N, C-alpha and C positions, 0 to 999 in steps of 0.2 A: 515465771512470776510475773502474775500482773495483778496482784492483791496489792493495792497502796498502800495498806496497812504493814504487810509481811515485808514489801521493799523498804519502807521506813525502818521498821526494826534490824533489818539485815544492815541497814546503811549506818546506823547509830551504834551496833553491836559492834559493827567492823571499825568503826570509825574510833570508837573506844577501844577496843583491841588493839587496834593498829597505833594508837599514842603509847600506849603503857609498853606494847612490845618493842616497840623503837627505843624506850628509854632503858627500858630491859636492858636490852642489846649494846646501848651506851654502856650502861656500866657493869656490864659482862665483858665488854672489851678492854674497858678499862681495865679491871680485876684480873683478866686472863694473859695482861702483859705483865703482871707484876709491880711490885715497888720500882720507883725512877732508879737511874743510875746514880744519883749523886746521893743517895743512902746503902747500895749495896756495896760501890766501887772502892770507898774507903773503906769499909769494915775489908775488904779482900785483899787490900793494901797493908793495911794491919796485920792480918793474916802470916802476909808473904814477907814482912818484916821480922816476924819473929821467929817463920822458919829460918830467914838467914843470920839471924844474931845468935840464935841457939843452937846447940850441938842435935846431932838428930836424934839421938838417944833421949835428949831434954823434951823433944817436942812432945807436948800433952798428947792424950789419944781424941780429946774432944774436939780437937782441932779440923778432923778428919783430912789429913794429907795423904795424898797419893805420891808416889816417885814414879817418875818412867821416864823412858830414855827417848821419848817423845814428844811434843806437846800434843794436849787433847784436838780431836778430828772435829770438823765440823765447817760451818761459814764461819767467816770471822765478822764479831760486832765491833766495828770498828769506832763506833764512837765512846764503846766503854772500852776497849782496848787504848784509844789516845787517852782518857781520861785515867785508867791505871800506870799508865808508864808517866804520865805528867806527875801523879802524887809520888811515883817510887822515886822520882827523880829530884824531887823539892824534897823526899827525907833524906835524901843522899845517898840512895841506893840506886847501882847504875844496873843494875838487873833488867833484862829486856823480859817482855811479858806481852801476853795476847790472851785476848777473851775471844772463846769460840761457841755459836749456839750449838746446843744439844741437836743430834739428829733424830728424829722419830717423837720425841718429845718435848713440853716447852723445861726453857731452863737454859742456863749457862754453865760454861766451864771456864775456868780462867788460871793458864798454864804461866810460869816461869821459870826461866834458867838459872840453876846453881851455879856456882862457881865449878864444880865437879862436872860440869856440863850435864847433871840429869835435870829434871823439870820435874819442879813440885805443881799440883794439879789441884787446884782447891773450887769445890761447886759454890757457886755464886747465891746467895740467898733466893729465895724462889717462894713467894707466897699460893699454896696451893689451895683453892676450893676445897672446903669439907666433903666428907664423902655424900652426904646426904642432899647437897645443896640443890642438883638436879630435881629431887622429889620436893623439897619444899618450893621451889621453883614453881614444877607443875601443879601443885595445890596453889600457890599464889595466885596464878594465869587459870588455873578453874574458878576462882571467887572474887575475880574480878570479870570471868565471862559471864556466871551467873550475876552478879548485881548488874554487869551493863546489860544484858537481857532485861533483868525485871525493869530498870529504868528506863528502858526503849519501849518495852511494851505501855507502861504507862505514859510515858509522854508521847506515842503515836495514839492511842488512845484519844489524848487530849486533843492531839492536832484532827485525828478523821470525826470528833465527834458534829464539828459543824457541818460538814459533808452530809452526815448521816441523820443530823435534826433537818437540814434541806431536803431529803430524801423523803423524809417521812414527811414534812409538811407540804410537799409540792402532790405528792399522791392523795393527798386528801383534800386538797383543792377541790371547790365546786365547780360547777360551768358558768364561771363569769366575766370570761375574757379569754381574748387569743393570745397565744406565745410563739414568738417565733422558734424556728426549728434550731436545734442545738446539734452541733455534731457527735457524735457516739464513738469518741475517740479517748486514749488515755488509759488510766487504769480501769479496774473493776469498779470502785467506786463511782469514779467520774461518770464512766459508762454508763450504768444505773441509774444514776442522776439524771442525765442529760435523754436517756431513755424515758424514764418517767414522763419529764418534761416533754417531751416529742409527744407520747401516749396524750397527755393530756391536752395539750394544743391540737393534737387530731380529733379528740372527744369533742373540745370545743367548736374547732371549724365544722364538725360535722351536725352539731346541734345546731350550731348557728344558721349552718345551709338547710335544713331541716325546718326550721322555723320561716326562712325565708321563702321557702317552698310553700310551707303553710298557708300562708300569708296570701303568696299568690293565687294557688288554687283557691283557698276559700275565696278570695275575692272573684275569679274567675266566676266559679260555681255559684256564686250569690247574684251574679249580675244577669243571668237566665229568669231565674224565680222575680227577681224584682221589676226587670224589663216588662214580666206578663203581668204582674200586679199594677204596674202604670198603666198600662192597655187597660185593663178592665175597671180601673178607677171609675168610669162612666156608667159601668153596669156591674154596680156592687149588689143592687137586688137581684137581678138574674146570674149572676158567677158566683155566689155566695160560696158555694161547695167548692169549687175551684179556689178561690180565695184560701179557704182552710185547707186544702192541699198544697199549696204552694207554700202559708205559714208552718205547716208541720213538715214541711221539706227545711224551711230555713233553720228550725228545730234542731232536725236530725243532722244538719251540717255542723252547726254549732255546737251540740254536744257532744258530736264525734272528735270536734278538734279542740274541747276541752281535755276531754279523756286520755286524748292522744298527748298534751302536753301533760297530764296528771301522770302518766305512767312512766313518763321519763323522770318525773321529779318522788314519788311515792314509790317504794322499794319496799315489799313485806320480807318479812326476817328468812333466811334462807335455811332450809333445812330436808333430808331426805324426803322424798314423795314416792310412794306405789303409784307409776305413771298409772301401769293396768287398771288397779282400781278406781284414778281420775278418770278414765277414759272412759269407763263401765258406766260411772256417775252422769259423764256430760250423753254419753249414747241414750240412756235412760231418760235424761231429760229433754232431750233433742224428738226423741220418739213419742212422748206425750206431749210435746208442741204441735205433733202433727209433720216433722220432718222425718223424711225416708233417708235414716240412717240406719246402719246395719255392721256386725265385727265378723272379720273373717276368722282371723286369731289376734290370740293375747298372747306374748310372755310374758312372767312376772319381771317386771324390772322396775329397779328404785335407783331415781336421780334426784339431784341437790337442786332445789326451786325453792321459789316463792309460792307457797299456795295457791292465795290468790290470783296473781299475777299468770302462772301456768293454767291455770283454768280458764282465765280469761282469753288467754292467746288461743289454747288448742279448741275453746268453744268457739271464737270468731274464725279459725279454720274450717270447721266443720260446720259450721252456719252456712258460711261463704261457698263450701262444697255443697251442700245442701241444699241451698236455694240456687243458684248461678247452676250448678251442673245436677239439677232433678235428679236428687238423692248422691249418698258416697256410701265407698265403703272402707273400714277403717281397719287397720292391721301392726299390731306391734311387735317388732321382734328383736331377741337379743340375740347381738351378733360382736366379736369380737372385744369384748367389755363397752360397747355401745348400746345406746337401746334408740333403733329405727322406728320411725312413726311412720307411716305412709295414709295418706287421705286420698283415696282414688273415686272420681266422678264420673259421672253420664252424658255431661255438658258439651257446649262446642269449646271449649277450650281456651287458650289466647294465642293472638297471632303472635307467631315467632317472634316478628321485629317488636313486638309489644311485651314480653317477657320479664326483659329486663326492669320493665317502667312499671311492675305490678304491683312492688311495694311501696311505691310515692303514695302521697296522701292526694286522696280523692280519684283516685285510678279506677276508670271506666274501661272495661275491654272493647264496650257496645255504648256509647253514650246514647243511643235511640232507646233502650231499654231502661233509661233511669227511671220515668214515669209508670214503668212496670212492676219492677223490682225494688223495693225499700232499702234505703242505707244511702252512706254518705261516702261510702267510697275508702275509708279507713278503716275495716279491719284488718288488710292485710298488712297496713303499716304498723296497726297497733299490735299485733301479732308477732311479726317480725324483732320492734325494739325490745318485746318480753323475754323472746327467744335469746337474743342475741346478749341480753342482760346476764342471763343464767348460764351462758359459755354453749348454747347450741347454735346450730346452724338451720336454715330453711331454704329449700330449692325446689324449684316450680318447673314443671315440664310437661309438655302433652304426649296423652297417652297414643299408641297407635290403635287405631281403629275408633278413636272419638273419646274427649275427654279429658281433664287437667288432673296430674298427680304430684301431690304436695309430699313433699319428703323433710319430715325433720328430727332431727341428731343430736339426743344430748350422750355425755361421759355416764357410762354407767356406775351407780355405789355397788350395787349386789345385782345379779341377776340370775334366774333359773328358768328354762323352757317349759311352758304351761299350757297347751292347750285349750281353746273353748269351743 
């Protein structure tokens, strides 16, 4: 039982029922022993006195006296026996008496020797519980358990509410600070709260590191065109076109960096999208712009994502493949409840030692080609940010025989095989 709510409810119910149960047991133990000897033994002594003073024929039936040749059997109740003999002696009766416990049932029997050596046996009064007492007791305990459970549930909800509020508040905090790691131990609620805090901390740390890499990369990439601009300052009239080219490059870098930041902040509404239709629209757009993009096959698959964000991410991937890979082939497969999108190009690929850096801002597999292929190196970084936001994954690998394979996987909302 790991839930803190359940543990508190069980603890409170057990405590209340335990206290009431102990009190009930104490009452029953007192009642089960019958009335005290100070009340019963004098009454027995009075009955014995009547038996001694009256002839046997005059003894009323209400006294329920039995006569026997021997006293009643059973363990001797010494305190009651001493008290009975003392009372008889003080009343001037020299008869011997003994009080015995009944065998196999509660109660006592008092025996007194008569002058003719017979024994008169009288039952000591014993108050028995009513026949329905256990039924009433069971109902009473049931009501106590029901009431204790209701009270425990209410107060447990009151005690747990701060943790629930904390968990809800933490899950809504934006990326505006870094939190220390919290151990994920304890009850289910505490673990959930700690897990939410750790997730928040990881997100904030990743965002801060991304911002730092962005600033460092931007500073590094901006330094080269700015240096060239300084060297050409003396030849402004002669190198006007080069100046304009460098300024365009600066604009692309700045614009891409701003878009990357906006992608992490602005998030469009998540809704079911027909991924095959979205890819078909992008392919039509790319073809009209002169990119060599073709479709192998498209299965009908619906995924949950933001329309604008996902379109931007897939467009970046396809443009990247068509530009750097001299054309690409796109395929969408519905497989085991997942949508698997592959984008294969025919380019030089990425060196294996650089594959893990391909999603970093301003990444260039071949810096020497910067002047010939437009872009700032942020397309993959933006695409990865969007895809992971919507619960997807992206993987890059070099194809056998040349080229790069980009694989994007989403959980499918609904799917159906359909070839194009």
